[in-house]
C-alpha positions as CSV (number, residue, x, y, z in Angstrom):
1,X,-9.3,15.3,-0.8
2,X,-6.9,15.2,2.1
3,X,-3.3,13.9,2.3
4,X,-1.7,12.9,5.6
5,X,0.8,10.5,7.2
6,X,0.6,7.4,9.4
7,X,-2.0,6.0,11.8
8,X,-2.4,9.2,13.7
9,X,-3.0,11.2,10.5
10,X,-5.4,8.5,9.2
11,X,-7.6,8.6,12.4
12,X,-7.4,12.4,12.8
13,X,-8.6,13.0,9.2
14,X,-11.6,10.7,9.7
15,X,-12.4,10.4,6.0
16,X,-15.2,8.3,4.7
17,X,-12.8,6.7,2.2
18,X,-9.2,6.1,3.2
19,X,-6.5,5.1,0.7
20,X,-3.5,3.5,2.5
21,X,-0.2,3.9,0.6
22,X,2.8,1.8,1.7
23,X,4.8,1.3,-1.4
24,X,7.7,-0.6,0.1
25,X,6.0,-2.8,0.5
26,X,2.6,-3.6,2.1
27,X,0.1,-2.1,-0.3
28,X,2.2,-3.1,-3.4
29,X,2.2,-6.6,-2.0
30,X,-1.6,-6.5,-1.4
31,X,-2.1,-5.3,-5.0
32,X,0.0,-8.1,-6.5
33,X,-1.6,-10.7,-4.4
34,X,-5.2,-9.6,-5.0
35,X,-4.6,-9.3,-8.7
36,X,-3.5,-13.0,-8.6
37,X,-6.7,-14.0,-6.9
38,X,-5.8,-14.0,-3.2
39,X,-7.7,-12.4,-0.4
40,X,-5.3,-10.6,1.9
41,X,-6.0,-10.2,5.6
42,X,-3.9,-7.3,7.1
43,X,-2.4,-7.8,10.5
44,X,-0.3,-5.4,12.5
45,X,2.0,-7.9,14.3
46,X,4.3,-10.8,13.1
47,X,4.2,-13.0,16.2
48,X,2.0,-15.8,17.8
49,X,-1.0,-13.5,17.4
50,X,-0.6,-13.6,13.7
51,X,-0.4,-17.4,13.7
52,X,-3.6,-17.6,15.7
53,X,-5.3,-15.1,13.5
54,X,-4.4,-17.0,10.3
55,X,-5.6,-20.3,11.9
56,X,-9.0,-18.7,12.8
57,X,-9.5,-17.5,9.2
58,X,-8.3,-20.7,7.6
59,X,-5.6,-18.6,5.9
60,X,-1.9,-18.9,5.2
61,X,0.4,-16.7,7.2
62,X,3.0,-15.0,5.1
63,X,6.6,-16.0,5.8
64,X,9.3,-13.4,6.5
65,X,11.1,-11.9,3.5
66,X,14.5,-13.2,4.6
67,X,13.1,-16.7,5.1
68,X,11.5,-16.6,1.6
69,X,14.8,-15.5,0.0
70,X,17.0,-18.2,1.5
71,X,18.7,-20.5,-1.0
72,X,16.6,-23.6,-1.5
73,X,13.6,-22.1,0.3
74,X,10.2,-23.5,-0.7
75,X,8.3,-20.8,-2.6
76,X,5.7,-19.3,-0.2
77,X,3.9,-16.0,0.1
78,X,5.8,-13.2,1.9
79,X,5.8,-9.4,2.1
80,X,8.0,-9.4,-1.0
81,X,6.2,-8.0,-4.0
82,X,8.5,-9.7,-6.4
83,X,8.1,-13.1,-4.7
84,X,4.3,-12.6,-4.7
85,X,4.3,-12.3,-8.5
86,X,5.4,-16.0,-8.8
87,X,4.7,-17.9,-5.6
88,X,1.8,-20.4,-5.4
89,X,-1.6,-18.7,-5.1
90,X,-3.4,-19.3,-1.8
91,X,-7.1,-18.4,-1.3
92,X,-6.5,-16.4,1.9
93,X,-3.3,-14.8,3.0
94,X,-2.5,-13.1,6.3
95,X,0.1,-10.3,5.6
96,X,1.6,-8.7,8.7
97,X,3.2,-5.3,8.3
98,X,4.3,-2.8,10.9
99,X,3.2,0.2,8.8
100,X,0.5,-0.1,6.1
101,X,-1.1,-3.1,7.8
102,X,-1.2,-1.4,11.2
103,X,-2.9,1.7,9.6
104,X,-5.5,-0.6,8.1
105,X,-6.0,-2.3,11.4
106,X,-6.5,1.1,13.1
107,X,-9.0,2.2,10.5
108,X,-11.1,-1.0,10.5
109,X,-13.5,0.0,13.2
110,X,-13.8,3.6,12.0
111,X,-16.4,2.9,9.3
112,X,-14.1,4.2,6.6
113,X,-13.9,2.4,3.3
114,X,-10.3,1.3,3.1
115,X,-8.4,1.0,-0.2
116,X,-4.8,-0.2,-0.8
117,X,-3.0,2.2,-3.2
118,X,0.5,2.3,-4.6
119,X,2.4,3.3,-7.8
120,X,1.4,0.1,-9.5
121,X,-2.4,0.8,-9.4
122,X,-2.4,4.6,-9.0
123,X,-4.5,5.4,-12.0
124,X,-7.0,2.6,-11.3
125,X,-7.4,3.8,-7.7
126,X,-8.0,7.3,-8.9
127,X,-10.6,6.1,-11.4
128,X,-12.4,4.2,-8.6
129,X,-12.2,7.3,-6.3
130,X,-13.6,9.7,-8.8
131,X,-17.3,8.7,-8.3
132,X,-16.8,8.8,-4.6
133,X,-15.6,12.4,-4.9
134,X,-18.5,13.3,-7.2
135,X,-20.9,11.8,-4.6
136,X,-19.5,14.1,-2.0
137,X,-17.7,11.6,0.1
138,X,-14.6,12.7,2.0
139,X,-11.4,11.0,0.9
140,X,-8.0,10.8,2.4
141,X,-4.8,9.4,0.9
142,X,-2.6,8.2,3.8
143,X,1.1,7.7,3.3
144,X,2.3,5.1,5.7
145,X,5.9,6.2,6.2
146,X,8.4,4.2,8.2
147,X,9.4,4.2,11.9
148,X,12.6,5.6,13.6
149,X,14.3,2.8,15.6
150,X,15.2,5.3,18.3
151,X,11.7,6.1,19.5
152,X,9.3,4.4,17.0
153,X,8.1,7.8,15.8
154,X,7.0,8.3,12.2
155,X,9.7,8.8,9.6
156,X,8.3,10.3,6.3
157,X,9.2,8.1,3.3
158,X,9.6,9.6,-0.2
159,X,8.3,6.4,-1.8
160,X,5.0,6.7,0.0
161,X,4.8,10.4,-0.8
162,X,5.3,9.6,-4.5
163,X,2.8,6.8,-4.4
164,X,0.2,9.0,-2.8
165,X,1.1,11.8,-5.3
166,X,0.6,9.4,-8.2
167,X,-3.0,8.7,-7.2
168,X,-3.7,12.4,-6.5
169,X,-2.1,13.5,-9.8
170,X,-4.3,11.0,-11.7
171,X,-7.3,12.5,-9.9
172,X,-6.4,15.9,-11.1
173,X,-6.2,14.6,-14.7
174,X,-9.8,13.4,-14.2
175,X,-10.9,16.9,-13.4
176,X,-10.9,16.9,-9.7
177,X,-8.0,19.2,-8.9
178,X,-10.5,21.7,-7.4
179,X,-11.1,19.5,-4.4
180,X,-7.5,18.8,-3.4
181,X,-6.2,20.3,-0.1
182,X,-2.9,22.1,-0.4
183,X,-1.1,19.1,1.1
184,X,-2.7,16.8,-1.5
185,X,-1.9,19.1,-4.3
186,X,1.7,19.3,-3.2
187,X,2.0,15.5,-3.2
188,X,0.5,15.4,-6.7
189,X,3.0,18.1,-7.9
190,X,5.9,16.2,-6.4
191,X,5.0,13.0,-8.3
192,X,4.6,14.9,-11.6
193,X,7.9,16.8,-11.2
194,X,9.8,13.6,-10.5
195,X,8.1,11.5,-13.2
196,X,8.4,14.2,-15.8
197,X,12.2,14.5,-15.0
198,X,12.5,10.8,-15.6
199,X,13.9,10.3,-12.1
200,X,11.2,8.1,-10.5
201,X,13.1,4.8,-10.9
202,X,16.2,6.4,-9.5
203,X,14.3,7.9,-6.6
204,X,12.8,4.5,-5.7
205,X,16.1,2.7,-5.7
206,X,18.2,5.4,-4.1
207,X,15.7,6.5,-1.4
208,X,16.3,5.4,2.2
209,X,13.6,2.7,2.0
210,X,14.9,1.2,-1.2
211,X,18.5,1.1,0.1
212,X,17.4,-0.4,3.3
213,X,15.7,-3.3,1.6
214,X,18.8,-4.1,-0.4
215,X,21.1,-3.7,2.7
216,X,18.9,-6.1,4.7
217,X,19.4,-8.7,2.0
218,X,16.1,-8.3,0.2
219,X,16.0,-8.5,-3.5
220,X,16.3,-5.3,-5.5
221,X,13.5,-6.8,-7.6
222,X,11.1,-5.8,-4.8
223,X,11.8,-2.1,-5.7
224,X,11.6,-2.9,-9.4
225,X,8.1,-4.3,-8.9
226,X,7.0,-1.4,-6.6
227,X,8.3,1.2,-9.1
228,X,6.2,0.0,-12.0
229,X,3.6,2.8,-12.4
230,X,0.1,1.8,-13.5
231,X,1.1,-1.9,-14.1
232,X,-2.1,-3.0,-12.5
233,X,-5.8,-2.3,-12.8
234,X,-6.7,-3.9,-9.5
235,X,-8.2,-1.8,-6.7
236,X,-8.0,-3.8,-3.5
237,X,-10.8,-2.8,-1.0
238,X,-11.2,-4.1,2.5
239,X,-14.3,-6.4,2.6
240,X,-15.1,-8.4,5.8
241,X,-11.6,-8.0,7.1
242,X,-9.7,-8.9,3.8
243,X,-8.6,-7.0,0.8
244,X,-10.5,-8.1,-2.3
245,X,-11.1,-6.6,-5.8
246,X,-13.3,-3.5,-5.6
247,X,-16.0,-4.9,-7.8
248,X,-16.8,-7.6,-5.1
249,X,-17.7,-4.8,-2.7
250,X,-20.2,-3.2,-5.1
């Protein structure tokens, strides 16, 4: 069991199973949408290419979060986890994201089985991973992180470190602590320490990512939804280019 960061880390590890964790907000949004019956196509760019991609897959292209939150806006799917809990359900949704979606796109041709993980489905993802570990498959949990505006380099994000740690901590509870790398074990220990101290919700709202969302005009409810640990039993797995419930891949 490995833990690493970003698209470079994901490809360098080269695991047979890759769990992408982008808590604010791609993989949280994927989990909410798939739980509600949508199939989610990840896409790395929000431009004309995304529009063409959506048209080619007979899918709805998610609108921008600011657009979705404008007064009087027609409810439509967006990258907002809170908005996705109540918007109309569409069969196929293209969800662009510069971080989690881009990592998924990079991994698509690698042969790795790709899973969307977050705080909301941490225990469910761990339970799904356990048989993979028993079967001897290599597994990596990849925290997406954010990007620095100055040079587009990776900026580690505590919310993704915690989301990855929640999955890894749940795996240790299932008896697989002996296969964790030191980096993976440290991520699990971080989550346990923060959760046991009752500080997870505060960390999520006060971290740079949480404050940035609110400062940009996005609803604090997005952070509320993302911070709900084990609120979902859905395990989204990439099947034919789209995230779908894990049982559909079996």
